[in-house]
KEPA-300652 format. One record per atom (N, C-alpha, C): x negated, y negated, z; residue in one letter. Coordinates in steps of 0.2 Angstrom, whole numbers, plus 5000, padded with zeros to 4 digits. Layout:
<recs>
XYZa/...
</recs>
This chain:
<recs>
550956604451m/551256654456m/551956614458m/552456654457k/553156624459k/553256624466k/553556574469k/553656564476k/554356594477k/554356624483d/554956664485d/555456604488d/556056594484k/556456544486k/556856554493k/556856624495r/557156634501r/556756624507r/556056614506a/555656604511a/555156544511a/555456484510p/554956424510p/554556424516p/554056384516s/553556374521s/553956344528s/554456304527d/554856284532d/555256334536d/555256394534r/555656444537r/555156504539r/554456484540f/553956544541f/553856534548f/553856594552v/553556604558v/553356674559v/552756684561p/552556754562p/552856784568p/552956854568v/553356884573v/552956884580v/552256884580r/551956884586r/551956814589r/552056764585v/552156694588v/552856694592v/553356714588l/554056714591l/554056754598l/553756814598q/553656854604q/553356824609q/552756794608r/552356764613r/552756704616r/553056664612v/553356604615v/553956624619v/554356674617a/554956704621a/554656734628a/554156774627a/553856804633a/553556744638a/553256694636r/552956644640r/553556604644r/554156594640m/554656564643m/555156604648m/555056664648i/555556704652i/555456684660i/554856684662p/554856664670p/555156594671p/555056554667f/555356484668f/556156494668f/556456524663y/557156524663y/557456574668y/557056624670r/557256664676r/557256624682r/556756574683r/556756534689r/557356484689r/557456454683i/558056404682i/558756444684i/558756504682a/559456544683a/559556564690a/558956574693s/559056604700s/558956564706s/558656504705n/558456454710n/558756384709n/559356374713r/559756314712r/559256254714r/558856254719k/558456204721k/557956184716k/557656234713y/557156224707y/557556194701y/558056214700a/558456194694a/558656124695a/558856104701a/559056034702a/558455984702a/557956014704a/557355964704a/557155954697a/557256014693w/557056004685w/557555954682w/558155954684t/558655904681t/558455834683t/558255824689v/558055754691v/557455734687v/556955784686g/556355764682g/556555744675g/556955784672v/557155774665v/557555704664v/558055694668r/558355634668r/557955564669r/557455574673r/556955514674r/556355524670r/556355574665a/555755584661a/555155574665a/555155614670n/554555614675n/554155674673n/553655664669l/553155714666l/552755744672l/552555704677t/552155734682t/552555784686t/553155774688k/553555814691k/553755874687k/553955874681l/554055924677l/553455974675l/552955944674l/552355984674l/552156024680l/552255994686r/552156034692r/552656094692r/553256074691l/553756134691l/553656184686l/553456164680l/553256214675l/552656264678l/552156234681q/551656264684q/551856314689q/552356294693e/552656344698e/552956404694e/553156394688a/553456454684a/552956484680a/552356474681g/551756504677g/551556474671g/551856414669i/551656384663i/551256324664i/550556324663v/550156274664v/550056234657v/550156164658v/550056124652v/549556074653v/549056064649p/548856114644p/548456174646p/548456224643s/548056284644s/548056324638s/547656374638p/547556414631p/548256444629p/548456424623g/549156444620g/549656394622g/549556354627v/550156304628v/549856234627v/550056204621g/549756134619g/550056074623g/550656064624s/550956004627s/551656014629s/551855964632f/552555964635f/552855894634f/553555894633s/553855824632s/554555824635s/554755774636t/555455764638t/555755694635t/556355694634n/556655634631n/557255604635n/557355624642g/557855604646g/558455644645g/558555684640i/559155724638i/558955804637i/558255814638g/558055884637g/557255884638g/557055944636y/556355954636y/556056004631y/555456004630f/555156044624f/554456064626f/554256134626v/553656154628v/553356184621v/552756154620d/552356164613d/551856214614d/551856274610f/551456324610f/550956324604f/550356334605s/549856334599s/549956394595s/549956394589a/550056444584a/549656444578a/549456494575p/548956494569p/549356454564p/548956434559a/549156404553a/549556454549a/550056424545p/550256354544p/550756334550p/550956364555i/551356344560i/551056284564i/550456304567g/550156244571g/550456244578g/551056224579i/551356214585i/552056244584i/552256284589y/552956314589y/553256294596y/553856274596t/554156244602t/554756274604t/554856274611n/555456304614n/555756254619n/556356244619g/556656194624g/557356194624g/557656154628t/558356144629t/558556074629t/558956054625s/559155974625s/559855964622s/560055904623l/560655874619l/560355854612l/560855844608r/560655814601r/560455744602r/559955724599p/559755644600p/560255604598p/560355544602g/560855504600g/561555514603g/561655574607t/562255594610t/562355544616t/561855544620t/561855504626t/561155494629t/561055454634q/560455444637q/560355464644q/559755494646f/559655514653f/560155554656f/560355604653y/560855644655y/560655724655y/560655754660f/560555834660f/560955864665f/561155924665n/561655954669n/561356014672n/561256014679t/560956074682t/561356134681t/562056134682r/562456194682r/562456224675r/562456184670v/562456204663v/561856234661v/561256204663h/560656224662h/560556294665h/560756304671r/560756374674r/561156424670r/561756404668m/562156454664m/561856474657m/561456424654i/561156434648i/560556484649i/560156464654a/559656514656a/559856584657a/560356594661r/560656664662r/560856694655r/561156654651a/561456674645a/560856704640a/560356664640v/559856674634v/559256724637v/559256744643l/558756784646l/558756854642l/559356884641p/559356954638p/559056944630p/559156894627l/558956884620l/558156874620l/557956834625y/557256824626y/556856884627y/557156924632r/556756984634r/556757034628r/557257034624k/557257084618k/556757054613k/556756994612m/556256964607m/555556974609m/555456964616a/554756974618a/554457044618a/554957094620f/554657154621f/554857214616f/555257194611d/555457234605d/555257204599d/554657234596r/554357204590r/554857214584r/555157264584v/555657274578v/556257224578v/556457214584f/556957164585f/556757094583f/556157074586a/555857014584a/555757004577a/555557054573a/555357054566a/556057044562a/556557074565r/557257064562r/557456994562r/557356964568i/557556884569i/557056844564i/556456864564v/556056824559v/556256834552v/556456894550r/556656904543r/557356864542r/557756864547l/558356824546l/558256744545l/557756724549i/557556654548i/557256644541i/556856684539r/556456674533r/556956674527r/557456724527t/557956724522t/558556684523t/558556644528n/559056594530n/559756624530n/559756684533n/560356724534n/560656704541n/561056644541t/561356624547t/561856664550t/562256694545a/562856734547a/562656794551a/562056834548m/561856894552m/561456874558m/561156814558l/560756794564l/561256774570l/561856744568n/562356734572n/562656794576n/562756854572r/562956914575r/562456944579r/561856944577v/561256974581v/561256934588v/561256874588v/561156834594v/561756844598v/562356844596r/562956854600r/563056924603r/562656974600n/562657034603n/562257034610n/561856984611l/561456984617l/561656914621l/561856864618v/562056804622v/562856804622v/563156834627t/563856854627t/564356804630t/564056744632t/564556694635t/564956664630t/565556654632s/566056624628s/565956544626s/565456524630a/565256454629a/564756444623a/564556504620l/564156494614l/564556464608l/564356414606r/564756384600r/564456384593r/563756394593s/563456394586s/562756424587s/562556454581v/561856484580v/561656454573v/561156414573t/560956384566t/560156394565t/559956404559i/559256414557i/559056344555i/558456324558s/558156264556s/557356264558s/556956224554s/556256214556s/555856274558s/555956334554s/555556394556s/555856424562s/556456414564g/556756434570g/557456434570g/557756434576f/558456434577f/558656394583f/559256374583k/559556344589k/560256374591k/560356374597i/560956404600i/561356344603i/561956334601g/562356274604g/562756304609g/562756274615f/563256294621f/563656234623f/564356254624k/564756204627k/565156234633k/564956204639y/565256224645y/565756174647y/566256194651a/566756154654a/566356104659a/565856114662a/565456074667a/565156014664a/565156004657s/564855954654s/565255934647s/565255864646p/565655844639p/565155854633p/564555874634f/564055884629f/563855954627f/563655964621v/563456024618v/562656024619v/562456074623f/561756084624f/561456134619f/560856124617y/560456174612y/559856204615y/559856264615n/559256304617n/558956324610n/558256304609q/557956314603q/557256334602q/557156364597f/556456384594f/556356344588f/555756304587f/555656274581f/554956254580f/554756244573r/554056224571r/554056154572r/553556124576e/553456054577e/553056034571e/553455984567i/553055954561i/552755894564i/552055884562s/551655834564s/551555784558s/551355724560g/551155684554g/551555634553g/
</recs>
């Protein structure tokens, strides 16, 4: 049987997984966007890599780690990652916001994080509640159609701070560069590769 060159296993994500992860993250991003005190506490937790504090804040937004469907959570001092359980071959599908590793250490920006949360919420809502739209995103990931994904994402993420949309690891990442920070932040969905 010939393998489809346009859809290798590293670009595979089921529509239902993308929808479920987007839906589960909406309350968290809504809270970041609307509550400055919560967002500031989140930033302190990320900068200090304080898992206890971050897990408590996640729970306040309705994400309990671990729980059915939510496998784990991690931080690296420059961002965070929520891991969701998914059927094989995915296993774990991750959402988070972070700087690129090696950029700096123990840096996170509350204002930028809040602006990113506001910017991505329309996209997350559309992915979570519109199966046809989510299927289109998955098809673009599977076929590695970055140009079209870029157009689709920019229709909903309308900030001029959006710098890039790239496909990687069965998902995509959106790069944001705001004047409030010297760094590019990435909001991302991806398949966690273990082993």
